[in-house]
C-alpha positions in Angstrom: 79.0 57.2 36.6 75.6 58.5 35.4 72.5 57.3 37.1 70.2 55.2 34.9 66.6 56.3 34.7 64.0 54.1 36.3 61.9 52.6 33.5 59.7 50.6 35.8 56.7 48.9 34.1 54.5 49.5 37.1 51.4 51.5 36.3 51.1 54.8 38.1 47.8 55.0 40.0 45.9 58.1 40.9 46.3 59.1 44.5 43.1 61.1 44.8 39.9 59.5 46.0 38.1 60.1 42.7 41.1 58.9 40.8 41.1 55.6 42.7 37.4 55.1 42.0 38.0 55.8 38.3 40.9 53.4 38.1 38.9 50.7 39.9 35.9 51.2 37.6 38.1 51.1 34.5 39.7 47.8 35.7 36.2 46.3 36.4 34.9 47.3 33.0 38.0 46.0 31.2 37.7 42.6 33.1 34.0 42.3 32.3 34.5 43.2 28.6 37.3 40.6 28.4 35.1 38.0 30.0 32.2 38.7 27.7 34.4 38.6 24.7 35.9 35.3 25.8 32.4 33.9 26.2 31.4 35.3 22.8 34.5 33.8 21.1 33.8 30.5 22.8 30.2 30.4 21.7 31.2 31.4 18.2 33.8 28.6 18.0 31.3 26.0 19.3 28.8 27.1 16.7 26.2 28.6 19.0 26.7 32.1 17.6 27.7 32.7 14.0 29.6 35.6 12.6 26.7 36.2 10.2 24.4 36.9 13.1 26.9 39.3 14.6 27.4 41.0 11.3 23.6 41.4 10.9 23.4 42.7 14.5 26.1 45.4 14.1 25.8 46.5 10.5 22.8 48.8 11.0 24.7 50.6 13.8 27.6 51.3 11.5 25.3 52.9 8.9 23.4 54.8 11.5 26.7 56.2 12.8 27.6 57.3 9.3 24.3 59.0 8.9 24.7 60.9 12.2 28.1 62.3 11.0 26.5 64.1 8.0 26.2 67.8 8.4 22.7 68.6 7.1 23.8 72.0 5.6 26.6 70.3 3.7 24.2 67.7 2.2 22.4 70.1 -0.1 25.7 71.6 -1.3 27.1 68.2 -1.9 24.5 67.0 -4.4 26.4 68.5 -7.3 29.7 67.0 -6.3 27.9 63.8 -5.5 26.5 63.6 -9.0 29.9 64.1 -10.5 31.4 61.5 -8.2 28.5 59.1 -9.0 29.1 59.3 -12.7 32.9 58.8 -12.2 32.3 55.8 -9.9 29.8 54.1 -12.2 31.9 54.7 -15.3 35.0 53.6 -13.5 33.5 50.3 -12.5 31.8 49.6 -15.8 34.9 50.3 -17.8 37.4 48.8 -15.3 35.5 45.6 -14.4 33.1 45.2 -17.3 35.5 46.2 -20.1 37.9 43.2 -19.7 35.0 40.7 -19.4 33.5 42.0 -22.6 36.0 39.9 -24.6 34.8 36.7 -23.1 31.2 37.1 -22.0 29.6 39.6 -24.4 27.7 42.8 -23.6 25.2 41.3 -21.1 27.9 39.5 -19.1 30.2 42.6 -19.1 27.3 44.7 -18.0 26.5 42.2 -15.2 30.1 42.2 -13.9 30.4 46.0 -14.2 27.1 46.8 -12.5 27.8 44.1 -9.8 31.0 46.0 -8.9 29.3 49.5 -8.7 28.0 49.5 -5.1 30.3 51.3 -2.7 29.4 51.1 0.9 31.4 49.9 3.9 35.0 50.4 2.8 34.3 53.8 1.3 32.5 54.9 4.4 35.2 53.6 6.7 37.8 55.6 4.8 35.7 58.7 4.6 34.8 58.5 8.3 38.4 58.2 9.2 39.2 61.2 7.0 36.4 63.2 8.6 37.7 62.4 12.0 41.1 63.7 11.0 39.7 67.1 10.3 38.5 69.5 7.6 41.9 69.4 5.9 41.6 65.6 5.1 37.9 65.3 4.3 35.5 68.3 4.3 31.8 67.9 5.4 30.8 68.5 1.8 33.0 65.7 0.4 31.8 63.4 3.1 28.2 64.1 2.4 28.9 63.7 -1.4 30.4 60.2 -0.8 27.4 59.3 1.4 25.2 60.2 -1.5 27.3 58.1 -3.9 27.2 55.1 -1.5 23.5 55.4 -1.0 22.6 55.8 -4.7 25.0 53.0 -5.9 23.8 50.6 -3.2 20.1 51.2 -4.0 20.3 51.3 -7.8 22.8 48.5 -8.5 20.4 45.6 -7.4 17.5 47.1 -9.4 19.6 47.3 -12.5 21.1 43.8 -11.9 17.6 42.3 -11.6 16.6 43.6 -15.0 19.9 42.4 -16.5 19.5 39.0 -15.0 16.0 38.7 -16.5 17.5 39.2 -19.9 19.7 36.1 -19.6 18.4 32.9 -21.2 17.2 30.4 -18.6 19.5 27.4 -18.0 17.5 24.2 -17.7 18.1 22.4 -14.4 18.1 18.7 -13.7 18.5 17.8 -17.4 20.4 14.5 -17.7 22.1 13.2 -20.9 
């Protein structure tokens, strides 16, 4: 009869002195992190901390991290590709989102919807960051820098254009009773 392998679930610990210190430190950090997260979840559920404040706290770090991943030498080379991607991104959103609404809202409403959909920031940068971490075969430094340019330009220009479009809309009287 063949002997069955031992598939014990017990964790193998380091036997060296430094290995034991490392394991102990990792267990302490893990326990403290879990405790802090539990407290944070509890405070959030009780209403003392809101997800909005957490979002506002961590969002700048996300974009700073993206900026630190840009290879400065690739940024200048990426401007041409970024311009082409920018035109494709804007036209894609204007046609894809604004086109169907043209039938029901007219040119101004279609432009509002289309321009509102143009900004590309978090999701695009998450996907590009993951691709960059996979290596040059997935996303090159030049493509990453070009998408950062597209995200920055669309995120800055869309609100400016939206403001001018909203100013063209007729004012709706408020508080008017029949």
